[in-house]
Backbone and ligand atoms as CSV (ligand in chain L), in Angstrom:
chain,resi,resn,atom,element,x,y,z
A,1,UNK,N,N,87.268,82.072,97.965
A,1,UNK,CA,C,86.314,83.182,98.181
A,1,UNK,C,C,87.259,84.426,98.602
A,2,UNK,N,N,86.890,85.657,97.843
A,2,UNK,CA,C,87.616,86.751,98.019
A,2,UNK,C,C,87.129,87.654,99.143
A,3,UNK,N,N,87.673,88.797,99.466
A,3,UNK,CA,C,87.379,89.571,100.442
A,3,UNK,C,C,85.934,90.180,100.077
A,4,UNK,N,N,84.994,90.103,101.086
A,4,UNK,CA,C,83.720,90.660,101.020
A,4,UNK,C,C,83.709,92.154,101.352
A,5,UNK,N,N,83.455,93.026,100.403
A,5,UNK,CA,C,83.625,94.458,100.841
A,5,UNK,C,C,82.110,95.060,100.590
A,6,UNK,N,N,82.011,95.969,101.601
A,6,UNK,CA,C,80.598,96.606,101.491
A,6,UNK,C,C,80.877,98.099,101.665
A,7,UNK,N,N,79.877,98.775,101.247
A,7,UNK,CA,C,79.905,100.330,101.362
A,7,UNK,C,C,78.857,100.898,102.295
A,8,UNK,N,N,79.274,101.615,103.345
A,8,UNK,CA,C,78.099,102.290,103.993
A,8,UNK,C,C,78.148,103.731,103.743
A,9,UNK,N,N,77.258,104.328,102.863
A,9,UNK,CA,C,77.303,105.795,102.420
A,9,UNK,C,C,76.447,106.524,103.492
A,10,UNK,N,N,76.699,107.861,103.442
A,10,UNK,CA,C,75.871,108.714,104.233
A,10,UNK,C,C,76.291,110.192,104.427
A,11,UNK,N,N,75.844,110.967,105.167
A,11,UNK,CA,C,76.228,112.278,105.343
A,11,UNK,C,C,77.181,112.329,106.682
A,12,UNK,N,N,76.978,111.567,107.714
A,12,UNK,CA,C,77.554,111.307,108.770
A,12,UNK,C,C,78.062,112.708,109.406
A,13,UNK,N,N,77.166,113.628,109.517
A,13,UNK,CA,C,77.442,115.041,110.043
A,13,UNK,C,C,76.762,115.333,111.292
A,14,UNK,N,N,77.130,114.931,112.517
A,14,UNK,CA,C,78.297,113.891,112.427
A,14,UNK,C,C,77.900,112.594,112.590
A,15,UNK,N,N,78.903,111.633,112.739
A,15,UNK,CA,C,78.717,110.227,113.085
A,15,UNK,C,C,78.185,109.999,114.553
A,16,UNK,N,N,76.901,109.085,114.585
A,16,UNK,CA,C,76.415,108.879,116.039
A,16,UNK,C,C,76.628,107.548,116.362
A,17,UNK,N,N,76.140,107.108,117.579
A,17,UNK,CA,C,76.204,105.799,118.159
A,17,UNK,C,C,75.391,104.882,117.314
A,18,UNK,N,N,74.303,105.502,116.594
A,18,UNK,CA,C,73.609,104.783,115.768
A,18,UNK,C,C,74.258,104.147,114.611
A,19,UNK,N,N,75.035,105.081,113.913
A,19,UNK,CA,C,75.717,104.570,112.783
A,19,UNK,C,C,76.741,103.679,113.148
A,20,UNK,N,N,77.496,103.781,114.358
A,20,UNK,CA,C,78.528,102.797,114.900
A,20,UNK,C,C,77.933,101.531,115.147
A,21,UNK,N,N,76.811,101.481,115.660
A,21,UNK,CA,C,75.916,100.314,115.765
A,21,UNK,C,C,75.803,99.527,114.424
A,22,UNK,N,N,75.441,100.119,113.378
A,22,UNK,CA,C,75.220,99.674,112.021
A,22,UNK,C,C,76.615,99.063,111.592
A,23,UNK,N,N,77.715,99.789,111.679
A,23,UNK,CA,C,79.031,99.538,111.055
A,23,UNK,C,C,79.399,98.167,111.720
A,24,UNK,N,N,79.222,98.098,113.047
A,24,UNK,CA,C,79.542,96.818,113.875
A,24,UNK,C,C,78.767,95.633,113.368
A,25,UNK,N,N,77.408,95.929,112.954
A,25,UNK,CA,C,76.791,94.665,112.528
A,25,UNK,C,C,77.054,94.380,111.093
A,26,UNK,N,N,77.425,95.467,110.206
A,26,UNK,CA,C,78.081,95.254,108.871
A,26,UNK,C,C,79.159,94.289,108.982
A,27,UNK,N,N,80.017,94.669,109.790
A,27,UNK,CA,C,81.276,93.942,109.912
A,27,UNK,C,C,81.120,92.335,110.254
A,28,UNK,N,N,79.976,91.990,110.925
A,28,UNK,CA,C,79.791,90.633,111.019
A,28,UNK,C,C,79.561,89.905,109.764
A,29,UNK,N,N,79.080,90.811,108.800
A,29,UNK,CA,C,78.659,90.036,107.609
A,29,UNK,C,C,79.791,90.271,106.419
A,30,UNK,N,N,80.381,91.289,106.519
A,30,UNK,CA,C,81.381,91.610,105.540
A,30,UNK,C,C,82.931,91.675,106.119
A,31,UNK,N,N,83.805,91.455,105.250
A,31,UNK,CA,C,85.236,91.563,105.601
A,31,UNK,C,C,85.704,92.958,105.968
A,32,UNK,N,N,85.175,93.795,104.817
A,32,UNK,CA,C,85.411,95.361,104.980
A,32,UNK,C,C,84.299,96.081,104.942
A,33,UNK,N,N,84.343,97.066,105.554
A,33,UNK,CA,C,83.170,98.192,105.390
A,33,UNK,C,C,83.949,99.607,105.216
A,34,UNK,N,N,83.441,99.892,103.838
A,34,UNK,CA,C,84.021,101.240,103.523
A,34,UNK,C,C,82.926,102.344,103.951
A,35,UNK,N,N,83.178,103.234,105.057
A,35,UNK,CA,C,82.231,104.223,105.381
A,35,UNK,C,C,82.596,105.435,104.615
A,36,UNK,N,N,81.597,105.902,103.629
A,36,UNK,CA,C,81.820,106.810,102.842
A,36,UNK,C,C,80.854,108.131,102.861
A,37,UNK,N,N,81.649,109.245,102.849
A,37,UNK,CA,C,80.661,110.395,102.799
A,37,UNK,C,C,80.229,110.898,101.431
A,38,UNK,N,N,78.950,111.192,101.353
A,38,UNK,CA,C,78.617,111.520,100.183
A,38,UNK,C,C,78.755,112.927,99.839
A,39,UNK,N,N,79.645,113.322,98.710
A,39,UNK,CA,C,79.864,114.875,98.646
A,39,UNK,C,C,78.789,115.894,97.967
A,40,UNK,N,N,78.005,114.981,97.132
A,40,UNK,CA,C,77.069,115.811,96.310
A,40,UNK,C,C,75.663,115.936,96.927
A,41,UNK,N,N,75.733,116.315,98.137
A,41,UNK,CA,C,74.364,116.437,98.895
A,41,UNK,C,C,73.932,117.972,98.911
A,42,UNK,N,N,72.585,118.038,98.861
A,42,UNK,CA,C,72.306,119.441,98.943
A,42,UNK,C,C,72.321,120.168,100.078
A,43,UNK,N,N,72.195,119.307,101.176
A,43,UNK,CA,C,72.064,119.859,102.521
A,43,UNK,C,C,73.343,120.726,102.852
A,44,UNK,N,N,73.350,121.534,103.675
A,44,UNK,CA,C,74.583,122.460,104.013
A,44,UNK,C,C,75.070,121.804,105.479
A,45,UNK,N,N,76.212,120.889,105.297
A,45,UNK,CA,C,76.591,120.372,106.590
A,45,UNK,C,C,77.304,121.234,107.573
A,46,UNK,N,N,77.134,120.751,108.791
A,46,UNK,CA,C,77.842,121.549,109.964
A,46,UNK,C,C,79.296,121.455,109.843
A,47,UNK,N,N,79.626,120.270,109.582
A,47,UNK,CA,C,81.139,119.908,109.673
A,47,UNK,C,C,81.769,119.550,108.285
A,48,UNK,N,N,82.994,120.038,107.920
A,48,UNK,CA,C,83.652,119.656,106.750
A,48,UNK,C,C,83.968,118.310,106.552
A,49,UNK,N,N,84.166,117.975,105.305
A,49,UNK,CA,C,84.481,116.578,104.873
A,49,UNK,C,C,85.446,115.943,105.829
A,50,UNK,N,N,86.594,116.748,105.755
A,50,UNK,CA,C,87.668,116.372,106.707
A,50,UNK,C,C,87.365,116.094,108.184
A,51,UNK,N,N,86.685,116.996,108.709
A,51,UNK,CA,C,86.129,116.935,110.019
A,51,UNK,C,C,85.336,115.666,110.331
A,52,UNK,N,N,84.559,115.538,109.414
A,52,UNK,CA,C,83.629,114.344,109.451
A,52,UNK,C,C,84.294,112.990,109.348
A,53,UNK,N,N,85.335,113.076,108.431
A,53,UNK,CA,C,86.317,111.731,108.351
A,53,UNK,C,C,86.989,111.630,109.469
A,54,UNK,N,N,87.512,112.547,110.145
A,54,UNK,CA,C,88.271,112.302,111.460
A,54,UNK,C,C,87.464,111.998,112.536
A,55,UNK,N,N,86.235,112.378,112.652
A,55,UNK,CA,C,85.272,111.785,113.640
A,55,UNK,C,C,84.925,110.240,113.296
A,56,UNK,N,N,84.731,109.995,112.101
A,56,UNK,CA,C,84.470,108.461,111.997
A,56,UNK,C,C,85.677,107.631,112.149
A,57,UNK,N,N,86.782,108.071,111.780
A,57,UNK,CA,C,87.991,107.490,112.074
A,57,UNK,C,C,88.383,107.235,113.642
A,58,UNK,N,N,87.961,108.206,114.464
A,58,UNK,CA,C,88.193,108.131,115.779
A,58,UNK,C,C,87.184,107.294,116.586
A,59,UNK,N,N,85.957,107.229,115.900
A,59,UNK,CA,C,84.913,106.511,116.558
A,59,UNK,C,C,84.927,105.074,116.071
A,60,UNK,N,N,85.708,104.552,115.211
A,60,UNK,CA,C,85.700,103.358,114.618
A,60,UNK,C,C,87.000,102.455,114.763
A,61,UNK,N,N,87.940,103.290,115.555
A,61,UNK,CA,C,89.098,102.722,115.878
A,61,UNK,C,C,89.203,101.275,116.456
A,62,UNK,N,N,88.076,100.861,117.041
A,62,UNK,CA,C,87.971,99.709,117.946
A,62,UNK,C,C,87.506,98.727,116.957
A,63,UNK,N,N,87.204,98.899,115.691
A,63,UNK,CA,C,86.595,97.976,114.787
A,63,UNK,C,C,87.610,97.900,113.503
A,64,UNK,N,N,87.854,96.503,113.480
A,64,UNK,CA,C,88.839,96.284,112.475
A,64,UNK,C,C,88.220,96.118,111.106
A,65,UNK,N,N,88.836,96.428,110.092
A,65,UNK,CA,C,88.407,96.182,108.741
A,65,UNK,C,C,87.360,97.435,108.276
A,66,UNK,N,N,87.677,98.358,108.849
A,66,UNK,CA,C,86.707,99.654,108.522
A,66,UNK,C,C,87.673,100.688,107.707
A,67,UNK,N,N,87.139,101.266,106.761
A,67,UNK,CA,C,87.939,102.321,105.982
A,67,UNK,C,C,87.075,103.621,105.918
A,68,UNK,N,N,87.699,104.743,105.887
A,68,UNK,CA,C,86.854,105.885,105.764
A,68,UNK,C,C,87.242,106.616,104.317
A,69,UNK,N,N,86.418,107.027,103.807
A,69,UNK,CA,C,86.437,107.701,102.496
A,69,UNK,C,C,85.357,108.719,102.085
A,70,UNK,N,N,85.410,109.293,101.034
A,70,UNK,CA,C,84.349,110.167,100.476
A,70,UNK,C,C,84.143,109.825,98.923
A,71,UNK,N,N,82.947,110.267,98.363
A,71,UNK,CA,C,82.725,109.966,96.951
A,71,UNK,C,C,81.782,111.165,96.440
A,72,UNK,N,N,82.072,111.268,95.186
A,72,UNK,CA,C,80.974,112.119,94.290
A,72,UNK,C,C,80.480,111.215,93.175
A,73,UNK,N,N,79.406,111.822,92.556
A,73,UNK,CA,C,78.853,110.942,91.295
A,73,UNK,C,C,77.948,109.933,91.911
A,74,UNK,N,N,77.845,108.969,91.021
A,74,UNK,CA,C,76.822,107.983,91.447
A,74,UNK,C,C,77.443,106.843,92.361
A,75,UNK,N,N,76.753,106.611,93.283
A,75,UNK,CA,C,77.055,105.664,94.489
A,75,UNK,C,C,77.526,104.271,93.891
A,76,UNK,N,N,76.547,103.982,92.745
A,76,UNK,CA,C,76.877,102.521,92.281
A,76,UNK,C,C,78.168,102.430,91.515
A,77,UNK,N,N,78.483,103.558,90.936
A,77,UNK,CA,C,79.802,103.678,90.235
A,77,UNK,C,C,80.891,103.518,91.070
A,78,UNK,N,N,80.848,104.335,92.345
A,78,UNK,CA,C,81.717,104.156,93.433
A,78,UNK,C,C,81.923,102.814,93.922
A,79,UNK,N,N,80.895,102.119,94.233
A,79,UNK,CA,C,80.849,100.899,94.873
A,79,UNK,C,C,81.500,99.809,93.915
A,80,UNK,N,N,81.080,99.983,92.691
A,80,UNK,CA,C,81.743,98.935,91.781
A,80,UNK,C,C,83.225,99.259,91.575
A,81,UNK,N,N,83.683,100.516,91.477
A,81,UNK,CA,C,85.234,100.667,91.584
A,81,UNK,C,C,85.798,100.325,92.656
A,82,UNK,N,N,85.153,100.096,93.824
A,82,UNK,CA,C,85.901,99.551,95.029
A,82,UNK,C,C,85.558,97.944,95.164
A,83,UNK,N,N,85.073,97.457,94.046
A,83,UNK,CA,C,84.921,96.005,93.989
A,83,UNK,C,C,84.070,95.469,95.276
A,84,UNK,N,N,83.096,96.293,95.514
A,84,UNK,CA,C,81.934,96.072,96.591
A,84,UNK,C,C,80.789,95.056,96.111
A,85,UNK,N,N,80.348,94.309,97.063
A,85,UNK,CA,C,79.377,93.352,96.679
A,85,UNK,C,C,77.962,93.998,97.367
A,86,UNK,N,N,78.123,94.944,98.128
A,86,UNK,CA,C,76.819,95.313,99.000
A,86,UNK,C,C,76.678,96.884,99.284
A,87,UNK,N,N,75.647,97.516,99.495
A,87,UNK,CA,C,75.458,98.721,100.101
A,87,UNK,C,C,74.765,98.526,101.374
A,88,UNK,N,N,75.254,99.275,102.331
A,88,UNK,CA,C,74.643,99.160,103.672
A,88,UNK,C,C,73.775,100.157,104.016
A,89,UNK,N,N,72.727,100.000,104.421
A,89,UNK,CA,C,71.755,101.176,104.954
A,89,UNK,C,C,71.145,100.738,106.280
A,90,UNK,N,N,70.995,101.871,107.267
A,90,UNK,CA,C,70.254,101.527,108.458
A,90,UNK,C,C,68.897,101.808,108.293
A,91,UNK,N,N,68.094,101.086,108.883
A,91,UNK,CA,C,66.566,101.361,109.019
A,91,UNK,C,C,66.135,101.468,110.321
A,92,UNK,N,N,65.739,102.577,110.799
A,92,UNK,CA,C,65.244,102.959,111.956
A,92,UNK,C,C,63.809,102.536,112.208
A,93,UNK,N,N,63.036,103.037,111.489
A,93,UNK,CA,C,61.607,103.078,111.562
A,93,UNK,C,C,60.897,103.070,110.276
A,94,UNK,N,N,59.615,102.867,110.113
A,94,UNK,CA,C,58.812,102.939,108.880
A,94,UNK,C,C,59.093,104.214,108.037
A,95,UNK,N,N,59.162,105.179,108.884
A,95,UNK,CA,C,59.465,106.470,108.197
A,95,UNK,C,C,60.690,106.501,107.227
A,96,UNK,N,N,61.700,105.559,107.580
A,96,UNK,CA,C,62.885,105.447,106.656
A,96,UNK,C,C,62.532,104.635,105.230
A,97,UNK,N,N,61.521,103.906,105.429
A,97,UNK,CA,C,61.503,102.881,104.515
A,97,UNK,C,C,61.196,103.280,103.061
A,98,UNK,N,N,60.379,104.275,102.936
A,98,UNK,CA,C,59.774,104.513,101.487
A,98,UNK,C,C,60.951,105.110,100.851
A,99,UNK,N,N,61.727,106.044,101.348
A,99,UNK,CA,C,62.957,106.612,100.542
A,99,UNK,C,C,63.893,105.613,100.424
A,100,UNK,N,N,64.234,104.720,101.294
A,100,UNK,CA,C,65.301,103.664,101.255
A,100,UNK,C,C,64.886,102.739,99.979
A,101,UNK,N,N,63.505,102.152,100.086
A,101,UNK,CA,C,63.153,101.285,99.195
A,101,UNK,C,C,63.382,101.760,97.820
A,102,UNK,N,N,62.970,103.151,97.619
A,102,UNK,CA,C,63.031,103.779,96.177
A,102,UNK,C,C,64.597,103.830,95.808
A,103,UNK,N,N,65.571,104.128,96.671
A,103,UNK,CA,C,66.859,104.188,96.347
A,103,UNK,C,C,67.462,102.862,96.156
A,104,UNK,N,N,66.955,101.837,96.955
A,104,UNK,CA,C,67.524,100.341,96.712
A,104,UNK,C,C,67.019,99.940,95.250
A,105,UNK,N,N,65.852,100.220,94.950
A,105,UNK,CA,C,65.293,99.738,93.667
A,105,UNK,C,C,65.960,100.365,92.482
A,106,UNK,N,N,66.191,101.809,92.771
A,106,UNK,CA,C,66.770,102.434,91.862
A,106,UNK,C,C,68.348,101.944,91.616
A,107,UNK,N,N,69.078,101.643,92.691
A,107,UNK,CA,C,70.438,101.244,92.668
A,107,UNK,C,C,70.406,99.762,92.021
A,108,UNK,N,N,69.634,99.002,92.276
A,108,UNK,CA,C,69.499,97.664,91.765
A,108,UNK,C,C,69.297,97.835,90.080
A,109,UNK,N,N,68.528,98.744,89.841
A,109,UNK,CA,C,68.397,98.955,88.190
A,109,UNK,C,C,69.670,99.218,87.716
A,110,UNK,N,N,70.450,100.263,88.454
A,110,UNK,CA,C,71.739,100.655,87.736
A,110,UNK,C,C,72.772,99.729,87.801
A,111,UNK,N,N,72.876,98.836,88.894
A,111,UNK,CA,C,73.857,97.828,88.983
A,111,UNK,C,C,73.214,96.555,89.707
A,112,UNK,N,N,72.804,95.610,88.782
A,112,UNK,CA,C,72.088,94.545,89.356
A,112,UNK,C,C,72.686,93.421,90.252
A,113,UNK,N,N,73.979,93.567,90.145
A,113,UNK,CA,C,74.729,92.618,91.115
A,113,UNK,C,C,75.033,93.085,92.425
A,114,UNK,N,N,74.717,94.425,92.652
A,114,UNK,CA,C,75.117,95.006,93.974
A,114,UNK,C,C,73.915,94.924,94.838
A,115,UNK,N,N,74.102,94.244,96.000
A,115,UNK,CA,C,73.067,94.125,96.993
A,115,UNK,C,C,72.963,95.347,97.711
A,116,UNK,N,N,71.634,95.584,98.274
A,116,UNK,CA,C,71.395,96.474,99.355
A,116,UNK,C,C,70.997,95.885,100.539
A,117,UNK,N,N,71.674,96.044,101.454
A,117,UNK,CA,C,71.400,95.358,102.964
A,117,UNK,C,C,70.877,96.186,103.997
A,118,UNK,N,N,69.882,95.971,104.351
A,118,UNK,CA,C,69.179,96.879,105.445
A,118,UNK,C,C,69.567,96.274,106.794
A,119,UNK,N,N,70.133,97.010,107.646
A,119,UNK,CA,C,70.374,96.477,109.069
A,119,UNK,C,C,69.590,97.395,110.115
A,120,UNK,N,N,68.963,96.735,111.165
A,120,UNK,CA,C,68.339,97.474,112.195
A,120,UNK,C,C,69.298,97.744,113.416
A,121,UNK,N,N,69.331,98.902,113.780
A,121,UNK,CA,C,70.260,99.110,115.005
A,121,UNK,C,C,69.676,98.566,116.235
A,122,UNK,N,N,70.341,98.429,117.272
A,122,UNK,CA,C,69.756,98.231,118.664
A,122,UNK,C,C,68.450,99.332,118.756
A,123,UNK,N,N,67.474,98.931,119.425
A,123,UNK,CA,C,66.433,99.801,119.620
A,123,UNK,C,C,66.579,100.999,120.258
A,124,UNK,N,N,67.651,101.123,121.283
A,124,UNK,CA,C,67.679,102.306,121.654
A,124,UNK,C,C,68.433,103.432,120.845
A,125,UNK,N,N,68.846,103.002,119.638
A,125,UNK,CA,C,69.271,104.052,118.583
A,125,UNK,C,C,68.102,104.505,117.618
A,126,UNK,N,N,66.922,103.919,117.789
A,126,UNK,CA,C,66.002,104.077,116.697
A,126,UNK,C,C,65.434,105.404,116.425
A,127,UNK,N,N,65.481,106.379,117.535
A,127,UNK,CA,C,65.158,107.647,117.556
A,127,UNK,C,C,66.217,108.603,117.232
A,128,UNK,N,N,67.383,108.072,117.039
A,128,UNK,CA,C,68.648,108.936,116.897
A,128,UNK,C,C,68.988,109.280,115.437
A,129,UNK,N,N,69.146,110.665,115.282
A,129,UNK,CA,C,69.856,111.040,114.193
A,129,UNK,C,C,70.659,112.285,114.211
A,130,UNK,N,N,71.439,112.485,113.248
A,130,UNK,CA,C,72.714,113.650,113.444
A,130,UNK,C,C,71.783,114.793,113.610
A,131,UNK,N,N,70.868,115.171,112.939
A,131,UNK,CA,C,70.097,116.527,113.090
A,131,UNK,C,C,69.689,116.728,114.537
A,132,UNK,N,N,69.073,115.799,115.274
A,132,UNK,CA,C,68.643,116.010,116.661
A,132,UNK,C,C,69.905,116.270,117.604
A,133,UNK,N,N,70.882,115.417,117.329
A,133,UNK,CA,C,72.110,115.483,118.124
A,133,UNK,C,C,72.713,116.979,117.897
A,134,UNK,N,N,72.597,117.515,116.840
A,134,UNK,CA,C,73.197,118.851,116.627
A,134,UNK,C,C,72.214,119.741,117.436
A,135,UNK,N,N,70.909,119.705,117.264
A,135,UNK,CA,C,69.925,120.593,117.901
A,135,UNK,C,C,70.207,120.633,119.378
A,136,UNK,N,N,70.422,119.482,119.989
A,136,UNK,CA,C,70.402,119.239,121.422
A,136,UNK,C,C,71.777,119.995,121.825
A,137,UNK,N,N,72.968,119.652,121.118
A,137,UNK,CA,C,74.345,120.149,121.580
A,137,UNK,C,C,74.299,121.615,121.347
A,138,UNK,N,N,73.655,122.239,120.391
A,138,UNK,CA,C,73.613,123.574,120.188
A,138,UNK,C,C,72.935,124.419,121.301
A,139,UNK,N,N,72.096,123.674,121.820
A,139,UNK,CA,C,71.094,124.243,123.023
A,139,UNK,C,C,71.938,123.909,124.396
A,140,UNK,N,N,73.109,123.171,124.064
A,140,UNK,CA,C,73.723,123.056,125.536
A,140,UNK,C,C,73.214,121.747,126.180
A,141,UNK,N,N,72.538,120.831,125.604
A,141,UNK,CA,C,72.151,119.643,126.317
A,141,UNK,C,C,73.080,118.583,126.360
A,142,UNK,N,N,73.097,117.509,127.145
A,142,UNK,CA,C,74.050,116.413,127.310
A,142,UNK,C,C,73.808,115.530,126.127
A,143,UNK,N,N,74.930,115.167,125.342
A,143,UNK,CA,C,74.621,114.346,124.065
A,143,UNK,C,C,75.707,113.030,124.324
A,144,UNK,N,N,76.141,112.985,125.552
A,144,UNK,CA,C,77.169,112.051,125.444
A,144,UNK,C,C,76.766,110.578,125.582
A,145,UNK,N,N,75.426,110.278,125.531
A,145,UNK,CA,C,75.025,108.925,125.276
A,145,UNK,C,C,74.727,108.707,123.921
A,146,UNK,N,N,74.737,109.602,123.137
A,146,UNK,CA,C,74.231,109.648,121.627
A,146,UNK,C,C,75.428,109.488,120.627
A,147,UNK,N,N,76.605,110.157,121.046
A,147,UNK,CA,C,77.698,110.049,120.150
A,147,UNK,C,C,79.013,109.852,121.043
A,148,UNK,N,N,80.108,109.427,120.289
A,148,UNK,CA,C,81.254,109.053,121.196
A,148,UNK,C,C,81.934,110.356,121.591
A,149,UNK,N,N,82.786,110.187,122.563
A,149,UNK,CA,C,83.607,111.341,123.238
A,149,UNK,C,C,84.008,112.295,122.592
A,150,UNK,N,N,84.836,111.757,121.487
A,150,UNK,CA,C,85.623,112.668,120.428
A,150,UNK,C,C,84.688,113.597,119.809
A,151,UNK,N,N,83.266,113.054,119.443
A,151,UNK,CA,C,82.365,113.934,118.687
A,151,UNK,C,C,81.751,114.906,119.656
A,152,UNK,N,N,81.588,114.434,120.965
A,152,UNK,CA,C,80.954,115.384,121.838
A,152,UNK,C,C,81.838,116.626,121.951
A,153,UNK,N,N,83.155,116.334,121.814
A,153,UNK,CA,C,84.232,117.511,122.091
A,153,UNK,C,C,84.210,118.477,120.599
A,154,UNK,N,N,83.917,117.716,119.611
A,154,UNK,CA,C,83.830,118.372,118.345
A,154,UNK,C,C,82.636,119.329,118.210
A,155,UNK,N,N,81.615,118.811,118.697
A,155,UNK,CA,C,80.374,119.694,118.694
A,155,UNK,C,C,80.461,120.819,119.521
A,156,UNK,N,N,81.041,120.552,120.686
A,156,UNK,CA,C,81.176,121.652,121.717
A,156,UNK,C,C,82.036,122.778,121.074
A,157,UNK,N,N,83.266,122.435,120.444
A,157,UNK,CA,C,84.076,123.372,119.766
A,157,UNK,C,C,83.329,124.223,118.881
A,158,UNK,N,N,82.617,123.376,117.888
A,158,UNK,CA,C,81.970,124.107,116.817
A,158,UNK,C,C,80.887,125.122,117.353
A,159,UNK,N,N,80.208,124.745,118.341
A,159,UNK,CA,C,79.079,125.678,118.860
A,159,UNK,C,C,79.656,126.869,119.582
A,160,UNK,N,N,80.904,126.578,120.257
A,160,UNK,CA,C,81.491,127.751,121.219
A,160,UNK,C,C,82.009,128.653,120.109
A,161,UNK,N,N,82.815,128.141,118.879
A,161,UNK,CA,C,83.365,129.046,118.086
A,161,UNK,C,C,82.324,129.846,117.282
A,162,UNK,N,N,81.268,128.895,117.075
A,162,UNK,CA,C,79.952,129.512,116.217
A,162,UNK,C,C,79.394,130.679,116.948
A,163,UNK,N,N,79.528,130.785,118.196
A,163,UNK,CA,C,78.698,131.935,118.929
A,163,UNK,C,C,79.104,133.295,118.510
A,164,UNK,N,N,78.080,134.098,118.239
A,164,UNK,CA,C,78.309,135.482,117.909
A,164,UNK,C,C,78.507,135.743,116.417
A,165,UNK,N,N,78.458,134.535,115.761
A,165,UNK,CA,C,78.584,134.743,114.171
A,165,UNK,C,C,77.381,135.598,113.664
L,1,ADP,P1,P,71.827,110.218,104.866
L,1,ADP,O1,O,71.946,111.620,104.628
L,1,ADP,O2,O,72.049,109.360,103.861
L,1,ADP,O3,O,70.453,109.726,105.521
L,1,ADP,P2,P,73.137,109.764,107.260
L,1,ADP,O4,O,74.484,109.903,107.710
L,1,ADP,O5,O,72.150,110.385,108.014
L,1,ADP,O6,O,72.905,109.911,105.897
L,1,ADP,O7,O,72.746,108.082,107.413
L,1,ADP,C1,C,73.341,107.134,106.751
L,1,ADP,C2,C,72.561,105.940,106.944
L,1,ADP,O8,O,72.552,105.583,108.417
L,1,ADP,C3,C,71.159,105.770,106.505
L,1,ADP,O9,O,70.987,104.500,106.003
L,1,ADP,C4,C,70.408,106.047,107.817
L,1,ADP,O10,O,69.184,105.372,107.786
L,1,ADP,C5,C,71.227,105.263,108.902
L,1,ADP,N1,N,71.340,105.760,110.128
L,1,ADP,C6,C,71.333,107.094,110.465
L,1,ADP,N2,N,71.174,107.108,111.880
L,1,ADP,C7,C,70.749,105.831,112.297
L,1,ADP,C8,C,70.391,105.179,113.447
L,1,ADP,N3,N,70.298,105.954,114.516
L,1,ADP,N4,N,70.248,103.948,113.513
L,1,ADP,C9,C,70.417,103.067,112.453
L,1,ADP,N5,N,70.744,103.616,111.214
L,1,ADP,C10,C,70.871,104.925,111.115
């Protein structure tokens, strides 16, 4: 049996404890998890790709078998190029389902041997996403239970230097 590789794609702007929970669970199932930043997103991210990669690296140092990358173009092509057998997605609530279901069906049409694996985070992370973390951080709220210490620091820096723009 070869190495089982999975791909965890997302925006990770920034990575949160919810994402990390999913990465830890994915590692139970797969030998390697490639956490990869989607470049062709319409949303305007707060952090650059390099900043986001650095935050993912720092936050997953304790987990073996994790790689950090980015990709453009079709996710299934990227995954096939990496020799992956599965895509990982996190499912928090029913509200995630419709979009995730559509994506999974489309990806299955495009690459029928590539699995999509949905993982549920610990319930304490079900309300957590990067957007709400950024909003609270910008308003000066305490976000230390939602993101790792390195990310807390980066968010503080971003909003301090951003002031007066
Ligand atoms: P995207 O822009 O693709 O939604 P994100 O970085 O926000 O990118 O999320 C990447 C993946 O992680 C998605 O599958 C998303 O559902 C999942 N995810 C995000 N936050 C959480 C969380 N708190 N718990 C579990 N899964 C999550």
